[in-house]
C-alpha positions as CSV (number, residue, x, y, z in Angstrom):
1,M,-47.7,49.1,-42.6
2,K,-49.3,47.4,-39.7
3,E,-47.2,46.4,-36.7
4,K,-47.4,42.9,-35.3
5,L,-49.4,42.5,-32.2
6,K,-49.2,40.0,-29.5
7,N,-51.0,39.3,-26.2
8,C,-49.4,40.5,-23.0
9,P,-48.2,37.4,-21.0
10,V,-49.4,39.1,-17.7
11,C,-52.8,40.8,-18.5
12,G,-53.6,39.2,-21.8
13,K,-54.4,42.5,-23.7
14,E,-53.0,43.2,-27.1
15,M,-49.8,45.1,-27.4
16,A,-47.2,45.8,-30.1
17,A,-44.7,42.9,-30.4
18,G,-41.8,45.3,-30.3
19,A,-43.0,47.3,-27.2
20,K,-40.8,47.3,-24.2
21,V,-43.7,47.3,-21.7
22,C,-47.4,46.6,-21.9
23,P,-49.3,49.9,-22.2
24,S,-52.1,48.4,-20.2
25,C,-50.4,46.8,-17.1
26,G,-46.8,47.9,-17.4
27,A,-45.3,44.4,-17.5
28,K,-42.0,44.0,-19.3
29,N,-42.2,42.5,-22.8
30,K,-39.2,40.3,-23.1
31,K,-38.3,37.4,-25.3
32,P,-38.6,33.9,-23.8
33,I,-35.1,32.7,-22.7
34,Y,-34.9,30.1,-25.5
35,R,-35.2,32.9,-28.1
36,R,-32.2,34.8,-26.9
37,W,-28.9,34.3,-28.8
38,W,-26.8,33.8,-25.6
39,F,-29.0,30.9,-24.5
40,W,-28.1,28.9,-27.6
41,V,-24.4,29.8,-27.3
42,L,-24.5,28.5,-23.7
43,V,-26.4,25.3,-24.9
44,V,-23.7,24.6,-27.5
45,L,-20.9,25.2,-25.0
46,V,-22.5,22.8,-22.5
47,I,-23.0,20.1,-25.1
48,A,-19.4,20.5,-26.3
49,A,-18.1,20.3,-22.8
50,V,-20.2,17.2,-22.0
51,G,-19.2,15.5,-25.2
52,S,-15.5,16.3,-24.6
53,A,-15.6,14.9,-21.1
54,M,-17.4,11.8,-22.2
55,G,-14.9,11.3,-25.1
56,G,-12.0,11.7,-22.6
57,E,-13.5,8.9,-20.4
58,D,-14.1,6.6,-23.3
59,N,-10.6,6.3,-24.5
60,G,-9.2,6.8,-20.9
61,G,-5.7,5.6,-21.3
62,T,-5.9,4.1,-24.8
63,D,-3.5,6.7,-26.1
64,A,-0.7,5.1,-23.9
65,P,0.6,1.7,-24.9
66,Q,-0.8,-1.0,-22.8
67,Q,0.9,-4.2,-21.9
68,T,-1.3,-7.2,-21.4
69,Q,-0.1,-10.2,-19.6
70,Q,-1.3,-13.4,-21.4
71,E,-0.9,-16.8,-19.9
72,P,1.1,-19.3,-22.0
73,A,-1.3,-21.3,-24.2
74,D,-0.3,-24.8,-22.9
75,T,-0.4,-24.7,-19.1
76,P,-2.7,-27.6,-18.2
77,E,-0.4,-28.8,-15.4
78,S,-1.1,-25.6,-13.4
79,G,-4.4,-27.0,-12.2
80,T,-5.6,-23.6,-10.9
81,D,-8.1,-21.0,-12.1
82,Q,-5.5,-18.3,-12.0
83,A,-3.2,-17.8,-15.0
84,E,0.5,-18.1,-14.5
85,K,2.2,-14.9,-15.2
86,P,5.2,-14.8,-17.6
87,A,8.5,-14.0,-15.9
88,V,8.7,-10.4,-15.1
89,T,11.7,-8.3,-14.2
90,Y,11.1,-5.5,-11.7
91,T,13.2,-2.4,-11.6
92,A,13.8,-1.0,-8.1
93,Y,13.1,2.6,-7.3
94,S,12.3,4.6,-4.2
95,V,8.9,6.5,-4.2
96,G,10.9,9.7,-3.6
97,Q,12.8,9.1,-6.9
98,L,9.5,8.7,-8.8
99,M,8.0,11.8,-7.2
100,D,11.1,13.9,-7.9
101,D,10.9,12.8,-11.6
102,L,7.2,13.7,-11.7
103,D,7.8,17.1,-10.1
104,S,10.6,18.0,-12.6
105,N,8.8,16.8,-15.8
106,A,5.5,15.0,-15.7
107,L,5.6,14.2,-19.4
108,K,9.0,12.6,-19.1
109,A,7.9,10.7,-16.0
110,E,4.9,9.3,-17.8
111,S,7.0,8.1,-20.8
112,T,9.6,6.6,-18.5
113,Y,7.4,4.8,-15.9
114,Q,4.1,4.1,-17.7
115,D,3.4,0.3,-17.9
116,Q,6.8,-0.5,-16.3
117,Y,7.2,-3.3,-13.7
118,V,8.7,-1.7,-10.6
119,E,9.7,-2.6,-7.1
120,L,9.0,0.5,-5.0
121,T,10.0,1.2,-1.4
122,G,8.2,3.9,0.5
123,R,6.3,4.9,3.6
124,L,2.7,3.5,3.9
125,N,0.4,6.6,4.0
126,V,-3.1,5.3,3.3
127,I,-4.9,2.0,3.8
128,D,-8.3,2.0,2.1
129,S,-11.1,0.9,4.4
130,D,-12.7,-1.1,1.6
131,G,-9.4,-2.9,0.9
132,N,-9.1,-1.7,-2.6
133,Y,-5.8,0.1,-2.4
134,I,-3.0,1.5,-0.3
135,S,-0.9,4.5,-0.9
136,I,2.8,4.9,-0.3
137,V,4.8,8.1,-0.2
138,P,8.5,9.1,0.0
139,Q,10.2,7.9,3.2
140,D,12.1,11.1,3.8
141,D,9.1,13.5,3.6
142,P,6.9,13.3,6.7
143,Y,4.4,15.8,5.1
144,A,4.0,14.0,1.7
145,I,0.5,13.5,0.5
146,Q,1.0,12.6,-3.1
147,G,2.6,9.3,-3.9
148,V,1.8,5.9,-5.5
149,Q,-1.7,4.5,-5.2
150,C,-1.3,0.7,-5.1
151,Y,-4.4,-1.2,-6.1
152,L,-4.7,-4.6,-4.5
153,Q,-5.5,-7.5,-6.8
154,T,-6.1,-10.5,-4.6
155,E,-7.6,-11.5,-1.3
156,E,-4.2,-12.7,-0.2
157,Q,-2.8,-9.1,-0.6
158,R,-5.7,-7.7,1.4
159,Q,-4.8,-10.2,4.2
160,Q,-1.2,-9.0,4.1
161,V,-2.3,-5.4,4.4
162,L,-4.3,-6.2,7.5
163,D,-1.0,-6.7,9.3
164,M,0.5,-3.4,8.1
165,Q,0.4,0.0,9.8
166,I,0.5,3.6,8.6
167,D,4.1,5.1,8.5
168,Q,5.5,1.6,8.1
169,V,8.2,1.3,5.3
170,I,7.2,-1.3,2.8
171,T,8.2,-2.6,-0.6
172,V,5.6,-3.2,-3.3
173,R,6.1,-4.9,-6.7
174,G,3.8,-4.3,-9.6
175,Q,3.0,-2.5,-12.8
176,I,2.5,1.2,-13.1
177,T,-0.8,1.8,-14.8
178,S,-1.0,5.6,-14.8
179,V,1.1,8.6,-14.2
180,G,-0.3,12.1,-13.6
181,E,0.9,15.4,-12.1
182,V,-2.2,15.8,-9.9
183,L,-2.8,12.2,-8.6
184,G,0.7,10.9,-8.8
185,Y,1.2,7.2,-9.8
186,A,-1.2,4.3,-9.9
187,L,0.2,0.7,-9.6
188,D,-1.4,-2.8,-9.8
189,V,0.1,-4.8,-7.0
190,D,1.7,-8.2,-7.9
191,D,3.1,-8.8,-4.4
192,F,4.8,-7.2,-1.4
193,G,8.5,-7.4,-0.9
194,A,10.2,-8.8,2.2
């Protein structure tokens, strides 16, 4: 029985395919990386991880019920490009109460506050330099980092934020759009309270 031969990748002389080293130059005879079993296991794991991450982004939030605000069909007398919002009732909370609920049971906090219209009072912690959001945290915790990230919706809101200062106690009304144990709450701002 004749053994398979192959050329040495270093010196080019013939050697046995199963030899550990080339008898001529001593170079190691190893399989290319793509012919090793662990390489293909790694490829499958990477593809699965990427597919899982992309799948998680695609339905980002579709599992939770979403409320959509639709303007009434016959509002020609409004005369503006902006849709009039249906009457909304805001439930008043402190940011501290929301954070305590999140800390004690994130799943329950998500089912309680997700998509709810709220009026929140808290301490202004962050003002985004691009004017996209502000963040409010509990008033009674001077070291709080996590809180409610409030996304500004209009230019008028951005103008109101120009007059605010960090550590100021403010009231924000809007709809909670996401709840998470790592990032806290996200809210779309409808307006600022007095």
